[in-house]
MARNU-30754 format. One record per residue (C-alpha): residue number from 0; residue in one letter; x, y, z. Coordinates in pm, 1 decimal. Layout:
BEGIN
i = NUM | aa = A | px = X | py = Y | pz = Z
...
END
This chain:
BEGIN
i = 0 | aa = M | px = 21089.8 | py = 9736.1 | pz = 4013.8
i = 1 | aa = A | px = 21023.6 | py = 9982.2 | pz = 3761.6
i = 2 | aa = V | px = 21220.7 | py = 10236.1 | pz = 3527.8
i = 3 | aa = M | px = 20966.0 | py = 10451.1 | pz = 3389.6
i = 4 | aa = M | px = 21104.8 | py = 10601.3 | pz = 3016.4
i = 5 | aa = L | px = 20763.2 | py = 10761.1 | pz = 2914.2
i = 6 | aa = C | px = 20498.1 | py = 10951.7 | pz = 3057.8
i = 7 | aa = C | px = 20283.4 | py = 10746.2 | pz = 2892.4
i = 8 | aa = G | px = 20342.7 | py = 10469.9 | pz = 2674.0
i = 9 | aa = C | px = 20214.5 | py = 10272.0 | pz = 2317.2
i = 10 | aa = S | px = 20080.6 | py = 10039.0 | pz = 2083.4
i = 11 | aa = D | px = 19986.2 | py = 9761.5 | pz = 1860.3
i = 12 | aa = S | px = 20128.8 | py = 9926.9 | pz = 1547.0
i = 13 | aa = K | px = 19849.4 | py = 10187.3 | pz = 1491.4
i = 14 | aa = E | px = 20008.2 | py = 10485.4 | pz = 1438.5
i = 15 | aa = E | px = 19909.8 | py = 10871.8 | pz = 1338.1
i = 16 | aa = T | px = 20084.7 | py = 11211.1 | pz = 1193.3
i = 17 | aa = I | px = 20148.1 | py = 11465.7 | pz = 1396.1
i = 18 | aa = D | px = 20246.7 | py = 11804.3 | pz = 1306.8
i = 19 | aa = D | px = 20621.1 | py = 11811.3 | pz = 1193.8
i = 20 | aa = G | px = 20519.8 | py = 11500.0 | pz = 974.4
i = 21 | aa = K | px = 20658.2 | py = 11163.3 | pz = 1187.4
i = 22 | aa = L | px = 20479.9 | py = 10918.5 | pz = 1276.9
i = 23 | aa = K | px = 20411.0 | py = 10838.8 | pz = 1665.8
i = 24 | aa = P | px = 20188.6 | py = 10583.7 | pz = 1787.2
i = 25 | aa = E | px = 19883.8 | py = 10688.4 | pz = 1937.7
i = 26 | aa = E | px = 19866.1 | py = 10914.8 | pz = 2248.0
i = 27 | aa = E | px = 19600.0 | py = 10696.2 | pz = 2415.5
i = 28 | aa = E | px = 19791.3 | py = 10349.0 | pz = 2337.9
i = 29 | aa = M | px = 20091.2 | py = 10476.2 | pz = 2499.2
i = 30 | aa = V | px = 20067.3 | py = 10271.9 | pz = 2799.7
i = 31 | aa = D | px = 20344.4 | py = 10131.4 | pz = 2982.3
i = 32 | aa = V | px = 20587.9 | py = 10112.9 | pz = 2664.9
i = 33 | aa = G | px = 20948.9 | py = 10158.5 | pz = 2747.1
i = 34 | aa = V | px = 20898.4 | py = 10087.0 | pz = 3107.8
i = 35 | aa = F | px = 21156.3 | py = 9846.3 | pz = 3219.6
i = 36 | aa = D | px = 21013.8 | py = 9596.6 | pz = 3482.2
i = 37 | aa = L | px = 21302.0 | py = 9480.8 | pz = 3648.2
i = 38 | aa = E | px = 21119.1 | py = 9221.0 | pz = 3867.4
i = 39 | aa = S | px = 20958.2 | py = 9023.1 | pz = 3551.3
i = 40 | aa = Q | px = 21298.5 | py = 9140.8 | pz = 3364.2
i = 41 | aa = T | px = 21152.3 | py = 9282.0 | pz = 3012.5
i = 42 | aa = V | px = 21038.1 | py = 9614.2 | pz = 2850.9
i = 43 | aa = K | px = 20708.4 | py = 9655.8 | pz = 2678.4
i = 44 | aa = L | px = 20818.5 | py = 9769.4 | pz = 2305.0
i = 45 | aa = N | px = 20604.6 | py = 10066.1 | pz = 2126.3
i = 46 | aa = D | px = 20472.3 | py = 9766.0 | pz = 1880.6
i = 47 | aa = G | px = 20289.6 | py = 9603.9 | pz = 2187.1
i = 48 | aa = N | px = 20577.8 | py = 9274.5 | pz = 2197.6
i = 49 | aa = I | px = 20754.8 | py = 9252.2 | pz = 2530.5
i = 50 | aa = M | px = 21131.4 | py = 9212.3 | pz = 2554.6
i = 51 | aa = P | px = 21380.6 | py = 9103.8 | pz = 2788.2
i = 52 | aa = V | px = 21581.4 | py = 9342.7 | pz = 2941.3
i = 53 | aa = I | px = 21925.5 | py = 9120.8 | pz = 2970.5
i = 54 | aa = G | px = 22075.3 | py = 8905.7 | pz = 2698.2
i = 55 | aa = L | px = 22391.3 | py = 8736.2 | pz = 2550.7
i = 56 | aa = G | px = 22555.0 | py = 8913.9 | pz = 2254.8
i = 57 | aa = T | px = 22739.6 | py = 8693.0 | pz = 2011.3
i = 58 | aa = W | px = 22951.7 | py = 8900.2 | pz = 1838.9
i = 59 | aa = T | px = 23317.4 | py = 8782.8 | pz = 1754.1
i = 60 | aa = L | px = 23171.1 | py = 8406.7 | pz = 1835.8
i = 61 | aa = S | px = 23207.2 | py = 8106.6 | pz = 1639.5
i = 62 | aa = N | px = 22893.2 | py = 7880.3 | pz = 1593.7
i = 63 | aa = E | px = 23044.6 | py = 7591.7 | pz = 1827.7
i = 64 | aa = E | px = 23122.6 | py = 7872.3 | pz = 2047.7
i = 65 | aa = A | px = 22758.8 | py = 8023.4 | pz = 1986.0
i = 66 | aa = E | px = 22590.3 | py = 7714.6 | pz = 2044.0
i = 67 | aa = E | px = 22800.3 | py = 7655.0 | pz = 2408.9
i = 68 | aa = S | px = 22668.1 | py = 8050.9 | pz = 2497.2
i = 69 | aa = V | px = 22350.1 | py = 8044.6 | pz = 2390.5
i = 70 | aa = Y | px = 22285.2 | py = 7723.0 | pz = 2580.3
i = 71 | aa = H | px = 22433.3 | py = 7817.4 | pz = 2922.9
i = 72 | aa = A | px = 22289.0 | py = 8181.2 | pz = 2898.4
i = 73 | aa = L | px = 21896.0 | py = 8026.3 | pz = 2834.6
i = 74 | aa = K | px = 21966.8 | py = 7765.8 | pz = 3134.5
i = 75 | aa = C | px = 22096.5 | py = 8004.1 | pz = 3385.6
i = 76 | aa = G | px = 21764.9 | py = 8263.6 | pz = 3287.2
i = 77 | aa = M | px = 21811.9 | py = 8476.1 | pz = 3050.2
i = 78 | aa = R | px = 21586.2 | py = 8481.9 | pz = 2788.3
i = 79 | aa = L | px = 21773.3 | py = 8779.2 | pz = 2509.1
i = 80 | aa = I | px = 21967.0 | py = 8629.1 | pz = 2220.2
i = 81 | aa = D | px = 22161.5 | py = 8870.5 | pz = 2002.2
i = 82 | aa = T | px = 22306.2 | py = 8792.3 | pz = 1668.0
i = 83 | aa = A | px = 22343.3 | py = 8875.3 | pz = 1306.2
i = 84 | aa = R | px = 22366.2 | py = 8763.7 | pz = 950.4
i = 85 | aa = Y | px = 22735.5 | py = 8956.5 | pz = 987.7
i = 86 | aa = Y | px = 22877.3 | py = 8776.5 | pz = 1240.9
i = 87 | aa = R | px = 22838.0 | py = 8445.7 | pz = 1071.0
i = 88 | aa = C | px = 22672.4 | py = 8248.4 | pz = 1395.5
i = 89 | aa = E | px = 22349.9 | py = 8208.4 | pz = 1351.6
i = 90 | aa = V | px = 22324.9 | py = 7839.3 | pz = 1300.4
i = 91 | aa = G | px = 22550.4 | py = 7788.3 | pz = 1639.6
i = 92 | aa = V | px = 22282.6 | py = 8015.6 | pz = 1769.3
i = 93 | aa = G | px = 21966.7 | py = 7804.1 | pz = 1646.4
i = 94 | aa = K | px = 22150.7 | py = 7506.2 | pz = 1781.5
i = 95 | aa = G | px = 22227.0 | py = 7655.7 | pz = 2106.1
i = 96 | aa = I | px = 21823.0 | py = 7730.6 | pz = 2119.6
i = 97 | aa = A | px = 21692.6 | py = 7402.5 | pz = 1972.2
i = 98 | aa = R | px = 21891.3 | py = 7237.5 | pz = 2268.4
i = 99 | aa = A | px = 21772.2 | py = 7405.7 | pz = 2539.3
i = 100 | aa = I | px = 21428.1 | py = 7352.2 | pz = 2407.8
i = 101 | aa = E | px = 21487.0 | py = 7000.1 | pz = 2347.8
i = 102 | aa = E | px = 21622.0 | py = 6983.8 | pz = 2736.0
i = 103 | aa = G | px = 21285.4 | py = 7123.1 | pz = 2829.8
i = 104 | aa = F | px = 21399.4 | py = 7478.9 | pz = 3057.4
i = 105 | aa = V | px = 21254.9 | py = 7696.7 | pz = 2845.9
i = 106 | aa = T | px = 20985.5 | py = 7698.8 | pz = 2547.6
i = 107 | aa = R | px = 21048.4 | py = 7893.9 | pz = 2191.6
i = 108 | aa = E | px = 20749.3 | py = 8172.6 | pz = 2311.9
i = 109 | aa = E | px = 21024.4 | py = 8246.0 | pz = 2590.5
i = 110 | aa = I | px = 21299.5 | py = 8330.2 | pz = 2407.0
i = 111 | aa = F | px = 21340.7 | py = 8673.1 | pz = 2259.5
i = 112 | aa = V | px = 21542.1 | py = 8654.8 | pz = 1923.2
i = 113 | aa = T | px = 21742.3 | py = 8904.6 | pz = 1770.6
i = 114 | aa = T | px = 21944.1 | py = 8925.6 | pz = 1458.4
i = 115 | aa = K | px = 22055.3 | py = 9198.7 | pz = 1206.8
i = 116 | aa = I | px = 22048.8 | py = 9254.6 | pz = 822.3
i = 117 | aa = M | px = 22308.3 | py = 9514.0 | pz = 652.9
i = 118 | aa = P | px = 22220.2 | py = 9786.4 | pz = 391.2
i = 119 | aa = S | px = 22413.5 | py = 9678.0 | pz = 136.1
i = 120 | aa = D | px = 22195.4 | py = 9353.3 | pz = 124.8
i = 121 | aa = Y | px = 21896.3 | py = 9571.1 | pz = -13.6
i = 122 | aa = D | px = 21879.1 | py = 9410.8 | pz = -302.0
i = 123 | aa = R | px = 21813.4 | py = 9062.9 | pz = -138.2
i = 124 | aa = A | px = 21695.5 | py = 9198.4 | pz = 198.3
i = 125 | aa = A | px = 21416.3 | py = 9011.7 | pz = 162.4
i = 126 | aa = Q | px = 21619.4 | py = 8664.1 | pz = 107.4
i = 127 | aa = G | px = 21825.2 | py = 8749.5 | pz = 349.2
i = 128 | aa = I | px = 21554.6 | py = 8761.4 | pz = 642.9
i = 129 | aa = N | px = 21485.2 | py = 8399.5 | pz = 497.8
i = 130 | aa = D | px = 21805.2 | py = 8296.1 | pz = 526.7
i = 131 | aa = S | px = 21823.9 | py = 8397.9 | pz = 912.7
i = 132 | aa = L | px = 21506.0 | py = 8200.8 | pz = 968.7
i = 133 | aa = K | px = 21703.4 | py = 7908.7 | pz = 784.2
i = 134 | aa = D | px = 22007.7 | py = 7902.5 | pz = 994.9
i = 135 | aa = L | px = 21832.7 | py = 8025.6 | pz = 1343.2
i = 136 | aa = N | px = 21591.0 | py = 7713.9 | pz = 1232.8
i = 137 | aa = L | px = 21288.8 | py = 7953.2 | pz = 1334.6
i = 138 | aa = D | px = 20957.2 | py = 7981.1 | pz = 1241.3
i = 139 | aa = Y | px = 20986.4 | py = 8346.7 | pz = 1335.5
i = 140 | aa = I | px = 21233.1 | py = 8607.2 | pz = 1417.3
i = 141 | aa = D | px = 21132.3 | py = 8860.9 | pz = 1740.5
i = 142 | aa = L | px = 21334.3 | py = 9153.3 | pz = 1645.4
i = 143 | aa = I | px = 21545.5 | py = 9247.7 | pz = 1330.1
i = 144 | aa = L | px = 21744.1 | py = 9550.2 | pz = 1293.9
i = 145 | aa = I | px = 21960.6 | py = 9742.5 | pz = 1009.1
i = 146 | aa = H | px = 22248.8 | py = 9691.0 | pz = 1140.2
i = 147 | aa = Q | px = 22449.0 | py = 10020.5 | pz = 1076.4
i = 148 | aa = P | px = 22309.8 | py = 10314.7 | pz = 829.8
i = 149 | aa = G | px = 22362.2 | py = 10344.2 | pz = 465.4
i = 150 | aa = S | px = 22289.5 | py = 10426.6 | pz = 153.3
i = 151 | aa = N | px = 22022.9 | py = 10188.6 | pz = 82.7
i = 152 | aa = D | px = 21847.7 | py = 10189.9 | pz = 414.0
i = 153 | aa = E | px = 21528.4 | py = 10259.4 | pz = 293.2
i = 154 | aa = A | px = 21491.0 | py = 9928.4 | pz = 39.3
i = 155 | aa = V | px = 21623.3 | py = 9694.5 | pz = 382.2
i = 156 | aa = Y | px = 21364.7 | py = 9874.1 | pz = 590.9
i = 157 | aa = R | px = 21111.6 | py = 9811.4 | pz = 333.4
i = 158 | aa = A | px = 21171.5 | py = 9435.5 | pz = 349.8
i = 159 | aa = M | px = 21163.7 | py = 9421.7 | pz = 728.9
i = 160 | aa = E | px = 20831.4 | py = 9589.7 | pz = 743.1
i = 161 | aa = D | px = 20673.7 | py = 9329.7 | pz = 492.3
i = 162 | aa = A | px = 20864.2 | py = 9042.9 | pz = 698.5
i = 163 | aa = Q | px = 20649.5 | py = 9138.1 | pz = 970.8
i = 164 | aa = K | px = 20338.0 | py = 9173.0 | pz = 788.8
i = 165 | aa = A | px = 20393.2 | py = 8845.2 | pz = 705.2
i = 166 | aa = G | px = 20436.1 | py = 8722.9 | pz = 1036.3
i = 167 | aa = K | px = 20874.0 | py = 8644.2 | pz = 1012.2
i = 168 | aa = V | px = 20910.5 | py = 8885.7 | pz = 1220.5
i = 169 | aa = H | px = 20765.9 | py = 9040.4 | pz = 1510.0
i = 170 | aa = S | px = 20948.4 | py = 9358.3 | pz = 1578.0
i = 171 | aa = I | px = 21175.9 | py = 9609.8 | pz = 1371.6
i = 172 | aa = G | px = 21448.0 | py = 9855.4 | pz = 1455.7
i = 173 | aa = I | px = 21744.9 | py = 10020.0 | pz = 1376.7
i = 174 | aa = S | px = 22129.2 | py = 9968.2 | pz = 1472.0
i = 175 | aa = N | px = 22423.0 | py = 10238.4 | pz = 1513.5
i = 176 | aa = Y | px = 22198.2 | py = 10505.1 | pz = 1461.3
i = 177 | aa = Y | px = 22344.1 | py = 10803.2 | pz = 1704.8
i = 178 | aa = T | px = 22177.7 | py = 11120.0 | pz = 1608.8
i = 179 | aa = K | px = 21851.0 | py = 11278.2 | pz = 1607.5
i = 180 | aa = Q | px = 21938.0 | py = 11369.6 | pz = 1256.4
i = 181 | aa = Q | px = 22019.1 | py = 11001.2 | pz = 1174.1
i = 182 | aa = V | px = 21696.5 | py = 10908.6 | pz = 1333.5
i = 183 | aa = D | px = 21452.0 | py = 11130.9 | pz = 1152.5
i = 184 | aa = E | px = 21586.4 | py = 11053.0 | pz = 818.4
i = 185 | aa = V | px = 21458.0 | py = 10689.5 | pz = 929.8
i = 186 | aa = L | px = 21126.9 | py = 10825.3 | pz = 1051.5
i = 187 | aa = S | px = 21101.8 | py = 11014.1 | pz = 684.7
i = 188 | aa = Y | px = 21014.9 | py = 10687.0 | pz = 524.8
i = 189 | aa = A | px = 20913.4 | py = 10435.3 | pz = 827.7
i = 190 | aa = K | px = 20525.2 | py = 10324.7 | pz = 784.5
i = 191 | aa = V | px = 20606.2 | py = 10150.5 | pz = 1103.4
i = 192 | aa = I | px = 20835.7 | py = 10325.7 | pz = 1380.6
i = 193 | aa = P | px = 21130.2 | py = 10147.5 | pz = 1539.4
i = 194 | aa = A | px = 21108.4 | py = 9949.5 | pz = 1850.2
i = 195 | aa = V | px = 21471.4 | py = 9919.5 | pz = 1927.2
i = 196 | aa = I | px = 21768.2 | py = 10128.6 | pz = 1839.4
i = 197 | aa = Q | px = 22071.4 | py = 9898.6 | pz = 1969.7
i = 198 | aa = N | px = 22403.2 | py = 10146.6 | pz = 1993.0
i = 199 | aa = E | px = 22735.1 | py = 10124.8 | pz = 2155.5
i = 200 | aa = N | px = 22648.9 | py = 10230.1 | pz = 2483.5
i = 201 | aa = H | px = 22855.7 | py = 10222.2 | pz = 2792.5
i = 202 | aa = I | px = 22931.7 | py = 10462.3 | pz = 3134.1
i = 203 | aa = Y | px = 23212.8 | py = 10669.9 | pz = 2888.4
i = 204 | aa = Y | px = 22919.9 | py = 10731.6 | pz = 2641.2
i = 205 | aa = Q | px = 22582.2 | py = 10764.9 | pz = 2748.7
i = 206 | aa = N | px = 22393.8 | py = 10939.7 | pz = 2493.0
i = 207 | aa = D | px = 22116.6 | py = 11062.5 | pz = 2681.6
i = 208 | aa = E | px = 22033.1 | py = 11330.5 | pz = 2441.0
i = 209 | aa = L | px = 21913.9 | py = 11033.6 | pz = 2186.5
i = 210 | aa = K | px = 21754.4 | py = 10818.9 | pz = 2453.8
i = 211 | aa = E | px = 21541.1 | py = 11138.8 | pz = 2527.1
i = 212 | aa = Y | px = 21442.3 | py = 11240.1 | pz = 2219.7
i = 213 | aa = V | px = 21343.4 | py = 10882.3 | pz = 2090.7
i = 214 | aa = S | px = 21135.3 | py = 10805.3 | pz = 2431.4
i = 215 | aa = Q | px = 20898.5 | py = 11018.4 | pz = 2266.9
i = 216 | aa = Y | px = 20805.9 | py = 10785.8 | pz = 1964.6
i = 217 | aa = G | px = 20841.3 | py = 10478.2 | pz = 2250.9
i = 218 | aa = I | px = 21174.8 | py = 10339.2 | pz = 2134.3
i = 219 | aa = V | px = 21363.0 | py = 10178.7 | pz = 2360.1
i = 220 | aa = L | px = 21765.3 | py = 10160.0 | pz = 2367.1
i = 221 | aa = E | px = 21986.0 | py = 9875.0 | pz = 2375.3
i = 222 | aa = S | px = 22366.4 | py = 9890.8 | pz = 2475.3
i = 223 | aa = W | px = 22617.4 | py = 9655.2 | pz = 2254.0
i = 224 | aa = Y | px = 22945.9 | py = 9684.6 | pz = 2450.7
i = 225 | aa = P | px = 22777.7 | py = 9770.1 | pz = 2780.1
i = 226 | aa = F | px = 23141.9 | py = 9727.7 | pz = 2915.6
i = 227 | aa = G | px = 23354.5 | py = 9897.5 | pz = 2668.7
i = 228 | aa = G | px = 23415.7 | py = 9643.3 | pz = 2420.8
i = 229 | aa = R | px = 23704.6 | py = 9409.1 | pz = 2381.3
i = 230 | aa = G | px = 24016.9 | py = 9577.8 | pz = 2470.8
i = 231 | aa = H | px = 23808.1 | py = 9872.9 | pz = 2724.4
i = 232 | aa = T | px = 23671.9 | py = 9645.1 | pz = 2976.7
i = 233 | aa = S | px = 23955.9 | py = 9690.9 | pz = 3166.8
i = 234 | aa = E | px = 23894.7 | py = 10058.6 | pz = 3167.7
i = 235 | aa = N | px = 23559.5 | py = 10051.9 | pz = 3243.0
i = 236 | aa = F | px = 23554.1 | py = 9785.3 | pz = 3524.1
i = 237 | aa = N | px = 23858.2 | py = 9977.0 | pz = 3706.3
i = 238 | aa = N | px = 23669.3 | py = 10334.5 | pz = 3705.8
i = 239 | aa = E | px = 23699.2 | py = 10432.9 | pz = 4059.4
i = 240 | aa = V | px = 23326.7 | py = 10506.7 | pz = 4100.9
i = 241 | aa = I | px = 23240.5 | py = 10127.2 | pz = 3995.0
i = 242 | aa = L | px = 23480.6 | py = 9966.6 | pz = 4190.4
i = 243 | aa = D | px = 23347.1 | py = 10184.1 | pz = 4490.8
i = 244 | aa = L | px = 23014.9 | py = 10052.4 | pz = 4431.0
i = 245 | aa = A | px = 23106.1 | py = 9723.4 | pz = 4407.8
i = 246 | aa = T | px = 23300.6 | py = 9717.5 | pz = 4710.7
i = 247 | aa = K | px = 22981.7 | py = 9861.1 | pz = 4841.3
i = 248 | aa = H | px = 22711.8 | py = 9610.9 | pz = 4701.0
i = 249 | aa = E | px = 22943.8 | py = 9337.8 | pz = 4725.4
i = 250 | aa = K | px = 22911.2 | py = 9260.7 | pz = 4334.1
i = 251 | aa = S | px = 23176.5 | py = 9261.3 | pz = 4028.5
i = 252 | aa = S | px = 23198.5 | py = 9579.7 | pz = 3832.1
i = 253 | aa = A | px = 23040.7 | py = 9397.0 | pz = 3528.6
i = 254 | aa = Q | px = 22767.9 | py = 9374.4 | pz = 3767.9
i = 255 | aa = I | px = 22745.2 | py = 9738.8 | pz = 3899.1
i = 256 | aa = I | px = 22747.7 | py = 9824.3 | pz = 3514.5
i = 257 | aa = L | px = 22519.2 | py = 9641.6 | pz = 3380.1
i = 258 | aa = R | px = 22214.9 | py = 9732.0 | pz = 3659.4
i = 259 | aa = W | px = 22298.9 | py = 10062.9 | pz = 3622.3
i = 260 | aa = Q | px = 22217.9 | py = 10048.9 | pz = 3275.6
i = 261 | aa = L | px = 21911.6 | py = 9874.3 | pz = 3291.8
i = 262 | aa = Q | px = 21779.8 | py = 10090.0 | pz = 3603.7
i = 263 | aa = D | px = 21860.6 | py = 10390.7 | pz = 3364.9
i = 264 | aa = G | px = 21663.3 | py = 10228.3 | pz = 3088.3
i = 265 | aa = Y | px = 21887.6 | py = 10080.4 | pz = 2850.1
i = 266 | aa = V | px = 21856.1 | py = 9686.9 | pz = 2693.3
i = 267 | aa = V | px = 22176.7 | py = 9499.9 | pz = 2785.3
i = 268 | aa = I | px = 22334.7 | py = 9261.0 | pz = 2611.1
i = 269 | aa = P | px = 22710.9 | py = 9111.8 | pz = 2728.7
i = 270 | aa = G | px = 22869.4 | py = 8896.9 | pz = 2515.5
i = 271 | aa = S | px = 23076.3 | py = 8638.4 | pz = 2674.6
i = 272 | aa = S | px = 23133.2 | py = 8247.0 | pz = 2576.9
i = 273 | aa = N | px = 23246.3 | py = 8186.7 | pz = 2923.9
i = 274 | aa = P | px = 22948.7 | py = 8007.1 | pz = 3157.9
i = 275 | aa = D | px = 23068.6 | py = 8163.6 | pz = 3501.1
i = 276 | aa = H | px = 23055.7 | py = 8521.0 | pz = 3317.4
i = 277 | aa = I | px = 22744.9 | py = 8444.6 | pz = 3171.9
i = 278 | aa = R | px = 22576.0 | py = 8360.1 | pz = 3529.9
i = 279 | aa = E | px = 22766.5 | py = 8659.3 | pz = 3682.7
i = 280 | aa = N | px = 22628.3 | py = 8903.3 | pz = 3415.3
i = 281 | aa = Y | px = 22267.4 | py = 8784.5 | pz = 3507.9
i = 282 | aa = D | px = 22296.0 | py = 8830.8 | pz = 3897.5
i = 283 | aa = V | px = 22204.0 | py = 9149.2 | pz = 3860.4
i = 284 | aa = F | px = 21858.2 | py = 9148.8 | pz = 4050.4
i = 285 | aa = D | px = 21913.9 | py = 9107.5 | pz = 4429.6
i = 286 | aa = F | px = 22030.1 | py = 9466.1 | pz = 4457.1
i = 287 | aa = E | px = 21922.1 | py = 9833.1 | pz = 4343.2
i = 288 | aa = L | px = 22148.7 | py = 10132.5 | pz = 4298.7
i = 289 | aa = S | px = 22007.9 | py = 10451.2 | pz = 4503.7
i = 290 | aa = E | px = 21952.5 | py = 10739.0 | pz = 4292.3
i = 291 | aa = E | px = 22240.0 | py = 10917.6 | pz = 4407.7
i = 292 | aa = E | px = 22487.0 | py = 10614.0 | pz = 4290.2
i = 293 | aa = M | px = 22326.7 | py = 10630.0 | pz = 3968.4
i = 294 | aa = N | px = 22387.0 | py = 10993.8 | pz = 3910.3
i = 295 | aa = S | px = 22783.1 | py = 10928.5 | pz = 4051.6
i = 296 | aa = V | px = 22765.2 | py = 10677.9 | pz = 3728.9
i = 297 | aa = R | px = 22605.0 | py = 10923.5 | pz = 3479.9
i = 298 | aa = E | px = 22869.8 | py = 11165.7 | pz = 3577.5
i = 299 | aa = I | px = 23126.6 | py = 10922.3 | pz = 3418.3
i = 300 | aa = D | px = 23021.4 | py = 11027.3 | pz = 3076.7
i = 301 | aa = Q | px = 23324.0 | py = 11170.1 | pz = 2845.0
i = 302 | aa = N | px = 23091.3 | py = 11134.5 | pz = 2541.0
i = 303 | aa = Q | px = 23343.0 | py = 10901.7 | pz = 2438.4
i = 304 | aa = R | px = 23267.0 | py = 10605.1 | pz = 2167.3
i = 305 | aa = Y | px = 23514.1 | py = 10320.1 | pz = 2031.8
i = 306 | aa = E | px = 23375.8 | py = 10234.2 | pz = 1762.1
i = 307 | aa = N | px = 23347.7 | py = 10516.6 | pz = 1521.9
i = 308 | aa = W | px = 23267.8 | py = 10346.0 | pz = 1211.6
END
């Protein structure tokens, strides 16, 4: 199954300026960008790179927990791993990746690793990227994001663009940018269009307006907190609509929510240190929600964020 997010697709980093002064990928190269292929479990980004659509989040995990969780996620079939300098578990993530590669059930090329850098690190952003490479024990990072907006966004973005040019990073993007105005500010100075925006997104906060707006640039949305985050999972899992769909499809509430997000065009990175939960989160490709069922979940939206930094 493929989920179309654009009517045309994109790029190998070629850009053009349009009338509003913002960068856009060249139209003739906008083929298949933003299209979720749920058979291959991937989406093509606006820079031509291919990203898995489901993976593991590592927020709050210790290095020891991150190593085990990453190893189990890769072993069960996940190929996307999300971390950040701020999480202080990149060393563990790197060890989990190395262990999986050493055992031979996955190659580095099959794994998509995301990390993030804070805008407060603007004066050492280039070194921060090198530090991430060292801690992760990797030759390159698949995707690096500005962790959240800050007064030094532009300096950090420049460092990420330079790292991409040097081959240290394959794709770049932003995180926790929720409005058209925030995205426009980045586009005003970006030489390379962000490939991904990673935000809080769940059934109670769907932010369709942003998803629709950034689709013209081939930007893909990724959900952290797909279950609402710690302290809110019960509220999400016990929603009446979700429970009814779980019963109907003989799946868990978590699986219904993840399947809904994937079909609606969000990359998902549920976090867990429990191998059984990690396997359950990945087991969402043997059923499909109808358009009526998709709409019933869309109607849950209350524009309600849990983390208002």
